[in-house]
Z-matrix of the N, CA and C atoms (Angstrom, degrees):
N
C 1 1.440
C 2 1.528 1 110.24
N 3 1.343 2 115.93 1 -42.54
C 4 1.463 3 118.99 2 179.38
C 5 1.514 4 110.67 3 -63.49
N 6 1.327 5 115.97 4 -39.58
C 7 1.470 6 119.04 5 -179.74
C 8 1.511 7 111.29 6 -62.45
N 9 1.320 8 116.79 7 -42.87
C 10 1.460 9 119.97 8 179.25
C 11 1.509 10 111.70 9 -64.18
N 12 1.324 11 117.05 10 -37.93
C 13 1.452 12 120.55 11 177.74
C 14 1.511 13 111.85 12 -65.68
N 15 1.318 14 115.70 13 -42.08
C 16 1.482 15 120.25 14 178.18
C 17 1.539 16 110.29 15 -64.66
N 18 1.322 17 116.35 16 -44.21
C 19 1.465 18 119.08 17 179.37
C 20 1.512 19 111.24 18 -64.37
N 21 1.309 20 117.97 19 -40.04
C 22 1.454 21 121.18 20 178.50
C 23 1.527 22 110.13 21 -64.98
N 24 1.323 23 118.44 22 -38.99
C 25 1.451 24 121.56 23 177.78
C 26 1.507 25 111.39 24 -65.32
N 27 1.343 26 116.86 25 -44.77
C 28 1.470 27 119.96 26 178.35
C 29 1.511 28 110.80 27 -62.94
N 30 1.334 29 117.38 28 -42.18
C 31 1.452 30 121.82 29 178.10
C 32 1.537 31 110.69 30 -60.79
N 33 1.318 32 116.54 31 -43.61
C 34 1.477 33 120.02 32 -179.83
C 35 1.530 34 111.52 33 -63.68
N 36 1.312 35 116.83 34 -40.70
C 37 1.469 36 119.98 35 179.19
C 38 1.517 37 110.42 36 -66.58
N 39 1.337 38 117.49 37 -44.70
C 40 1.450 39 121.00 38 179.75
C 41 1.524 40 111.52 39 -65.16
N 42 1.281 41 116.68 40 -34.57
C 43 1.471 42 121.21 41 178.20
C 44 1.533 43 109.66 42 -68.06
N 45 1.305 44 116.63 43 -41.26
C 46 1.466 45 120.29 44 -179.17
C 47 1.520 46 111.94 45 -68.84
N 48 1.326 47 117.30 46 -30.03
C 49 1.459 48 121.85 47 -177.12
C 50 1.505 49 111.06 48 -83.97
N 51 1.319 50 119.37 49 -26.14
C 52 1.472 51 122.14 50 -173.99
C 53 1.517 52 110.59 51 -65.20
N 54 1.311 53 115.19 52 152.93
C 55 1.452 54 122.19 53 -179.34
C 56 1.514 55 111.16 54 -77.12
N 57 1.335 56 118.28 55 131.81
C 58 1.460 57 119.99 56 -179.02
C 59 1.521 58 112.65 57 -69.04
N 60 1.319 59 118.97 58 -20.69
C 61 1.451 60 121.14 59 179.68
C 62 1.511 61 111.69 60 -67.55
N 63 1.318 62 118.04 61 -24.62
C 64 1.468 63 122.08 62 -179.69
C 65 1.520 64 111.91 63 -85.74
N 66 1.313 65 118.63 64 0.18
C 67 1.450 66 121.56 65 -173.36
C 68 1.534 67 112.58 66 -80.36
N 69 1.306 68 118.22 67 -10.00
C 70 1.453 69 119.94 68 -177.05
C 71 1.525 70 110.17 69 -60.95
N 72 1.312 71 116.23 70 116.45
C 73 1.452 72 121.47 71 -177.87
C 74 1.503 73 114.21 72 88.40
N 75 1.312 74 117.42 73 -25.23
C 76 1.448 75 121.82 74 -175.22
C 77 1.518 76 111.36 75 -71.87
N 78 1.297 77 118.07 76 -43.91
C 79 1.446 78 121.03 77 -174.89
C 80 1.537 79 112.10 78 -63.24
N 81 1.297 80 116.39 79 -46.62
C 82 1.455 81 120.25 80 178.79
C 83 1.510 82 111.16 81 -65.10
N 84 1.338 83 117.07 82 -43.31
C 85 1.460 84 120.98 83 178.54
C 86 1.515 85 111.87 84 -64.86
N 87 1.324 86 117.08 85 -38.61
C 88 1.476 87 120.14 86 179.54
C 89 1.507 88 111.13 87 -67.50
N 90 1.311 89 117.32 88 -37.71
C 91 1.465 90 120.27 89 178.49
C 92 1.522 91 111.08 90 -65.08
N 93 1.312 92 115.48 91 -48.65
C 94 1.476 93 119.83 92 178.71
C 95 1.512 94 111.45 93 -64.48
N 96 1.327 95 117.28 94 -44.42
C 97 1.471 96 121.82 95 179.67
C 98 1.529 97 111.68 96 -64.97
N 99 1.292 98 116.85 97 -38.57
C 100 1.455 99 120.86 98 179.35
C 101 1.519 100 112.07 99 -64.36
N 102 1.318 101 116.77 100 -43.14
C 103 1.464 102 120.66 101 177.31
C 104 1.528 103 109.11 102 -66.84
N 105 1.315 104 116.97 103 -45.44
C 106 1.449 105 119.91 104 -179.63
C 107 1.518 106 112.07 105 -62.13
N 108 1.346 107 116.58 106 -42.08
C 109 1.449 108 120.73 107 178.65
C 110 1.525 109 111.93 108 -64.74
N 111 1.325 110 115.92 109 -37.78
C 112 1.464 111 120.28 110 179.92
C 113 1.527 112 109.49 111 -66.71
N 114 1.312 113 116.35 112 -44.62
C 115 1.454 114 120.11 113 -179.31
C 116 1.538 115 110.62 114 -66.85
N 117 1.314 116 117.79 115 -34.64
C 118 1.466 117 121.94 116 -174.85
C 119 1.516 118 111.85 117 -82.55
N 120 1.282 119 119.98 118 8.97
C 121 1.463 120 119.21 119 175.33
C 122 1.520 121 113.27 120 136.50
N 123 1.278 122 117.46 121 33.91
C 124 1.478 123 122.75 122 176.14
C 125 1.540 124 111.94 123 58.59
N 126 1.328 125 116.97 124 42.94
C 127 1.437 126 122.46 125 174.67
C 128 1.520 127 109.48 126 -117.11
N 129 1.327 128 115.82 127 51.74
C 130 1.445 129 121.49 128 -175.81
C 131 1.522 130 114.77 129 -62.50
N 132 1.324 131 116.48 130 -39.31
C 133 1.480 132 120.39 131 -179.70
C 134 1.523 133 110.55 132 -66.13
N 135 1.322 134 115.20 133 -45.47
C 136 1.460 135 118.70 134 178.66
C 137 1.530 136 110.85 135 -63.69
N 138 1.324 137 115.96 136 -42.00
C 139 1.462 138 120.01 137 177.04
C 140 1.511 139 112.58 138 -61.46
N 141 1.332 140 116.00 139 -38.75
C 142 1.458 141 119.81 140 179.21
C 143 1.526 142 111.44 141 -67.41
N 144 1.318 143 116.83 142 -39.35
C 145 1.468 144 119.62 143 178.09
C 146 1.519 145 111.61 144 -64.96
N 147 1.318 146 116.11 145 -45.47
C 148 1.479 147 119.14 146 179.28
C 149 1.517 148 110.23 147 -68.08
N 150 1.315 149 117.37 148 -40.33
C 151 1.471 150 121.28 149 176.81
C 152 1.510 151 112.65 150 -60.51
N 153 1.308 152 117.28 151 -37.59
C 154 1.465 153 121.84 152 177.31
C 155 1.529 154 110.38 153 -64.92
N 156 1.328 155 116.29 154 -44.32
C 157 1.469 156 120.15 155 179.64
C 158 1.523 157 111.69 156 -63.77
N 159 1.336 158 115.36 157 -43.82
C 160 1.477 159 118.97 158 179.60
C 161 1.521 160 110.05 159 -67.83
N 162 1.313 161 118.71 160 -41.10
C 163 1.460 162 121.20 161 178.85
C 164 1.516 163 111.90 162 -62.63
N 165 1.304 164 115.87 163 -40.35
C 166 1.480 165 120.18 164 179.47
C 167 1.531 166 109.24 165 -66.55
N 168 1.333 167 117.19 166 -41.56
C 169 1.461 168 121.18 167 179.56
C 170 1.532 169 110.11 168 -61.58
N 171 1.328 170 115.90 169 -45.79
C 172 1.460 171 120.04 170 -179.86
C 173 1.530 172 112.17 171 -65.14
N 174 1.342 173 117.24 172 -35.67
C 175 1.464 174 120.68 173 178.20
C 176 1.522 175 110.55 174 -67.32
N 177 1.326 176 117.11 175 -41.21
C 178 1.458 177 120.79 176 176.78
C 179 1.510 178 111.17 177 -63.29
N 180 1.318 179 116.19 178 -42.28
C 181 1.471 180 121.51 179 179.40
C 182 1.519 181 110.74 180 -62.29
N 183 1.319 182 116.77 181 -44.95
C 184 1.478 183 120.62 182 178.86
C 185 1.520 184 111.65 183 -66.50
N 186 1.324 185 116.58 184 -36.66
C 187 1.464 186 120.29 185 177.80
C 188 1.515 187 111.73 186 -64.55
N 189 1.342 188 117.22 187 -42.92
C 190 1.467 189 121.08 188 178.55
C 191 1.507 190 111.03 189 -65.67
N 192 1.329 191 116.62 190 -38.51
C 193 1.473 192 120.88 191 178.95
C 194 1.517 193 110.06 192 -65.64
N 195 1.301 194 117.71 193 -42.31
C 196 1.469 195 121.36 194 178.74
C 197 1.513 196 111.77 195 -64.72
N 198 1.320 197 116.71 196 -38.31
C 199 1.463 198 121.71 197 178.27
C 200 1.539 199 109.94 198 -65.83
N 201 1.326 200 116.48 199 -40.18
C 202 1.454 201 119.59 200 178.81
C 203 1.526 202 111.29 201 -66.70
N 204 1.338 203 116.95 202 -38.61
C 205 1.468 204 119.96 203 178.61
C 206 1.527 205 110.26 204 -67.64
N 207 1.332 206 117.89 205 -37.41
C 208 1.456 207 120.47 206 178.87
C 209 1.539 208 110.46 207 -67.81
N 210 1.319 209 115.99 208 -38.53
C 211 1.475 210 119.00 209 178.78
C 212 1.530 211 110.35 210 -67.74
N 213 1.331 212 117.35 211 -37.65
C 214 1.458 213 120.35 212 178.77
C 215 1.519 214 110.82 213 -68.93
N 216 1.306 215 117.33 214 -34.95
C 217 1.468 216 121.61 215 179.94
C 218 1.523 217 111.83 216 -69.15
N 219 1.316 218 117.24 217 -30.83
C 220 1.456 219 121.66 218 179.85
C 221 1.524 220 113.21 219 -74.73
N 222 1.332 221 114.70 220 -25.20
C 223 1.497 222 118.48 221 -178.89
C 224 1.452 223 111.72 222 -86.91
């Protein structure tokens, strides 16, 4: 119980300190990954971290693709 409280406190502090500009894609991915990790064996925190990374990657990929389409449309 103490360990979970400490981890939750550390997570809350790191969340408060993180930059909101980096959250694009991360929040949705973390929510999905957290649920998936919890269902797959009570690894919600690990699932949330991986989900955040994947969500951020997909958001960057979509952003680059949209920029390329806008550049092609202007030419």
